[in-house]
N, C-alpha and C positions, 0 to 999 in steps of 0.2 A: 016305645020311640028307640030302647038300643037294639031291641031286635030288628028294627030295620036300618039302622047303625054299619052294624056287622056286613051286610054285603057290599056294602061300599068300601067299608075298609079292604076288605077282602080284594075288588075291584082296582082301587089306587096301589097297592102292596105288586098286585101282578101285572100290572103299567110300568108303576117303578124297575121291578127286574126285569121286562122285556127290554126297558132302554139301556139299563147297563148291560145287557147283554149285547146288545147291538152296537156300542160304545165300544166294548171289548174287541170286537171283531173288527172296528175298523179301525181300532187303534194297530190290532196282529196283521190288518190288508194293508196297511201303511207304512209298517217297518218291514215288509217281508221284499228282498232286492230283487234287483229287475234288472235282466237280462239286457245288455246296451248293446248296442252295436259297433264292432270292433272299427273304430277308422282310427286313420294319422289327421294329428292336428292342423297338417300342412294341407290335408283334402278338407276338411272342413273349413277351414278359411278361404281357402283359395281355391274352391272349387270353379270358381265363376271368370277365375283372373286368368288366362292361358300366358303370361309371359311370368307371372309368379309362379307356375308350375313349371316352366322351364328353368325358372332358378333353382327351386328345390330340386328338379331332376339333376342337376350340375355338382350340386353341393355347395350354393352361393350361401355366403355368410360362414360357412367353415373354414377351418384351419387347416389347409391339408398340403402345405409346402412350407418352405422358405418366406420367411419375409422379403419384400420386395423394395426397391426406394420409393416406387409410387404409391405403393398400399402404407409408408411410411408418414408420406406427407399429405394421404388422404386421411389420414389419423390427427394429425398436426393439425392441419386446415391454415397451411400455410404454405406458399409456395419458397419464398425467398426474405433474404433480410440485406439492402440493400442503402447505401446512402442513407444512415439512421433512420428506415423506412421497413414497415412491415408489408409483404405486398402477398393479398388474399386474390383470392376465385378469378383466376386466369389473368390478373393484373388490371381488373377493376376497381379493386379496393387497397387503398393506399393510409397506414396508421402510423403517427408519432404519437410517442410519450412522453410526457414531461413529469419528472418526480419532484416532488414539492417536500420540501424542508418547514419542519410545522416551528409554534412560536410558543413560547412558555405563555400559555393564556392563565393559569391558576397563579403565575408571580405577577400580571397585572394591575396598573392600576384600575378603579372602574371607569376612569375613563379612556385609559386605552384599552380597555376592554370594549366599550364602546366602538372607538374608531377601528376595531378588529370586525368587530361583526358588520358595521356600516359599509365598510369595504367590499367585504363578501358580498352582502345581499346586491350593492352595485357589480361587483364580477359576474352575477349572478343573471342580473337584468341587462347586462353588458351581450350576453350568451346570442348568437344569430343561429347555431348552429349544435348541434347534439355532442353531447361528451358523456363519455364512463370513468366513474373513479373506481380505480383500483387497489384493494390493499391487501398486502403481500409480507406475511412475516419470515425472518431467515434468521439464521443462527450467526452472528457476526463474525467476522474474519479475522481472530486477532493476528494471524498468521505475518501478515503484508505490515502490521502495527509494529508487533517484532523484531522484526528486520529490519525496518525503517531506525528504530530504537538502537538496534545491533550496528547500525554502519554509522549511524551518531557517534555512538563511543568510540568505535572504532577513529573517526576523525578525530575525536577531540585526544584519544592518546598518541595519533602523529602529531597535533600539535603543540603538546605538551613535551613532546622530543626536540621539537625545533625550537622553543623556548628554552629547554635545557642547555642547546648547543650557542643561544645568543647569551645568556647568562654566564658559560664559558668565557664569549668573546668579550664580553662587556669588562669581566673578572681580570682576564688578561691587560685589557686596554685604561686597566682604574678609572672606570667609569663608575660610580658610585650610586651616583643619581639613576642611570639608566640601569642599574644590574637589582636596588631596590623597586622601581618601577617592574619588571618583569618578575620578579620573588611575587610580586603580589599579586600580577595574573598568571603566573602558574598556578596560585594557590587559588584561583579562583577558581580556572579552570578544574582541577583536581575534585573540589567540592561539586563542580556541575559534573565530571566524571562518575562520581562514590552516588549521586543521586539519579544519573541516567543506568548504572548498573541494579539499583536497586530498584529501580519503574519498571524496568526489563526482568527481571526474577520474579517480581508482583503479577504482572501480566503473564506470564509465563505460566506462572501456578496457578493463576484465575481460568486460564482458558481450559486447563486439562482438568481441573477439577470438576465443572460443571459450563454450561454451555450459555453464552448468553445471548438473547432473541433480539431482534431490532426488526421495528413495524415500522414499515417504507408506504407511502402515498401515493398514488401516480396518475396524472390528469390523460386519459387515453381518448388521442385525438382522429377520428378517421374522414375520409372522403372519396366517393366515388367518381371513376371515367364519366358517371351519367351526370353529373353536377355541371358540367362543363357545357351540355346544351347537344342539340340535334347535329346533325352532319358532324361525326366523329369520323366518318368516310373519309372524310378530305383533309385529315391530318394523317400526320404518320406515328406512328407507336411512339419514337423518340420522343416529338411534339408534347403527345399523348401524359406521356413520363412527366415533361419539364414543367407543363400547366399544372398537373396533378401535387409536383412535388412543391413549386413556387406556392399555391393557396394553400396549400397543407402547414407548410414554414409560418406563410402571414399568419395561418391561424394559431399556433401554436405561440408565436411571438406577442397576438394579442391578448393571449390564454394568461403569459407570462405578466406582461406590464398592468393588467389587469390583479391579477392576484398580487399582484406589488403592490397593491392600496390597503391590504388586509395584512403588510409585513410580514407576506409568505414569499419566499426566494425559490424560483423555481427555475430548472433546468432541461432543456432538451436529449434524451438518452441519447449516445450513439451507438456504432452498430455493435460494436464487442460487449455494451450493457445491456440492449435490447436480447440477445443473446443470450447471455447471462440469467434475466429475466426469465425469459421464456422455456430454461432449463430448468430452471428450480421449481416453476408453474407444473411441468412438467412430471419432474423428478424429487417429488418433495422427500423423501425418504432418503436415496442416497447420495443427496444436493451438498450434504455435510462432509460426506465424507469422500468422493467423489467428485470435489472442486471444481468449475469450470474455470477459476484462475487459475489453479494450478495446471492443467493442461496446457493453455495461454501460455504460459511462461515457462515450462518444456516442451511447446512446439507439439504436440499429442504427441511426445515418448514417455512419459511419466509412468507408462506402466514394462518399459526397459529399462531405464536409469532414473535409480531415485539420487543419486550423490552428484557431484559438480564435476561439469565439463573438465576435460585434461586438458584442454589449453586455457580454462579460466585458471585451473591450479598453475599450472608455469607461470602464468601471468602473473599470480597473487604470490609467488614464489621470486619468483625475476623483481616486484615491484619491492619486497621487504629485503631482498638481498641491494638494490639500489638506494634505497633508503639508512641501510647500515652503511653502506659506503659512500655516503655524502654525509653521513653525521663523523665517519673516520676523515675522508677529505676534509673535513669544515674545521676538524682540531686538529689538524698538521696542518693547512695552512694557516692557523692563527698559532701556531706555534713558531715555524717558519718565519713569519713575518714580525714578529717578536725575537727573534733572537736577528734578522738581520736589520731591524730598527736600532736595535743593540750594537751590532757593529758599526754603523752607519755611524751613530753616536760619540764611537770608538775611536773611527777614526777622524770624524772632525774636531775633537777634544784631544787626539794625539796631534793633531795637526795644527793646532793652536799652543800647545805647550811646548812643541819640537821648535816653533818660531821663536818662543817667548824664550828657552834654552840657548838658542842660536844667537840672538840678540843682546843677552845678557854674557854669552864668549865672546863674540864682538866688540863690546865694550869693556871690558877684563882687556882685553888687544890692545886695545886702543890706549888707553892708561898705565900698561905694562910700566912703561919708561919711570914713570911717577911716583909705582907702588914700589913696594920693597917685593924680592924676590919670593920671600917667604910665605907673604901675604899672598902672592898675587896666585898661587902653588895651591895654599889653602883655598884662597877663593873659587878658581877652576875646579876643587874638587867639590866642593859645596855645591855648587852649580850642578855636577854629574850627579849627586845625590839628591836632590828633586825625584818624587815619585810620578810618573807619568799615569795617565789614562788607564794604558796597556798594561801597567802590572796591575793595577788595583781592578778591572777586569779580570782578569785570568786567576786572581786569590778566590772574587766573589761568584765566580762562576762554576755551580758543580760541573764533577767529570762526567764526561761522555756516557760511562757504565749506568749512572745514576739517571741520566735523563734516558736514555733507551729503555730503563725499567719503568720510570714512571709516564710516558707516553703510550705501551703499551698499556700496561693498568685501565689506564682514563677510555678505552676504546673497549674493553673489556667490558668498562660499566656500563657502558653506553648500548653496546651487542644488549646486555642480558635486560634494562631497562623495556627497549624494545620490544625485545621476545615478551617479558614479560604485560 
């Protein structure tokens, strides 16, 4: 039996070796690089399309020169922004966008959350046209907030200066109750001023250290001129535009009222806000540095001038001079009015005292024959010795040099306080 198995084993080994050699040969054949006919990709893709061949031959799709206005419009996919609308596709599509303000859903009670959810479901059920939801994250522009705070601080400084003038006037007039009331109001405004200055400094530091991101949600509403119906040829371009605007505005108002059931307030973006929205969408990296609001405020001259306008600087200087002159004039008028009042009171008192002395002398003259001559002479001298208000006023009035020194000192204090 063993002699009969040996030839079979040899035949099996021979077959296995033959199969292995065949597999090795097949492997080398498959791994051998093939010669491929060199062809351009454009020719293989468009060999059956004559129009595409012409575009390739003319260099279509390659940047060969300066960008034109038309090529930029083709890239942005809209024609213009007019009357709070984005116009697209050669005036056949009109778009309005609503900005929605969110609600503090997590801070609501369970009943309030259910009410908001039911309102949103009602809003979805009332939709009879397609809408789009768009969320945009942008860096919060703290520059406008800081400028608003600074303007309020400046207004408070001016109000405090006016209160100082009123307090001085109340002090001169001797109205103690009014003076205390004005001083209390002054202290209150000083506290508000200090708080406003600290808030402004904090916001400036916050904006310089890190970016504050804000997420905004928008509802995009579209309307096509084809939705008007057939026979558009009988309408003029202006009539089609007015009908599209009216229908689109009505849709936006319906959406705004429907969102109101969910306690979500919304407003239609105006043309400037639409431009800013698109500008940030197309320029995500540069929108933080090259802000559209800066260009609008500078009337597109921000690259040429970063300082205030010369006329504005002159106007501010004139306003400061007017404030200083007004404070000085008010102080001078108070001093002059007080002096005039004292003079009038003095004249009235002098007139009264002179009449009394005159009446006394007349009485002495009447009874001169009945009096001893010595007594009569002494009585006349006593009447003449009585001091009149004129002499008392002259003794109590400060010297002119002292008055001239005191008034300028008050003006200097006012000027320094206004400048600070």
